[in-house]
C-alpha positions, 0 to 999 in steps of 0.5 A, a space after each residue: 499499500 502506497 500512503 505518499 505519493 510523488 508527482 514529477 513535472 518535466 519540461 521539454 524532454 529532447 530524445 535523440 536515437 540512436 546517438 551514433 545514427 542509422 546506416 543508410 544510403 542517401 540520394 541528393 535530389 539531382 544526383 544519380 549516385 547513392 552515398 552512405 550516411 546515416 539516419 538520427 531521430 530527433 523527438 521533443 516531448 512536452 508533457 508526455 506528448 510528442 511536440 516534434 519529430 524530426 529526422 536528420 541525414 547526415 553523410 559518413 564524410 562531407 560531401 565533395 562540393 559541387 562546384 570547384 568554386 565552392 572551395 574558393 567561396 568558403 575561403 577567408 581571404 574571398 570572404 575579406 574581399 566580399 566584405 570590402 565592397 
């Protein structure tokens, strides 16, 4: 017989599973090649009900730039040149 009750109230709870991701293949729109990657699921609970559910896809290795100019555009000196205009 339980004489006392303890109520616990939680705010938002974020569940991420599995942390390391699930192995999968990712096909980017417009591409013809499937690339190895991982899927991770994030669920946010509020008062024991699901508020949001997100599916995150990420590559095992960084994707190659789509344009040879992408690497140049990311360089610090290029960004400084753009900011000085």
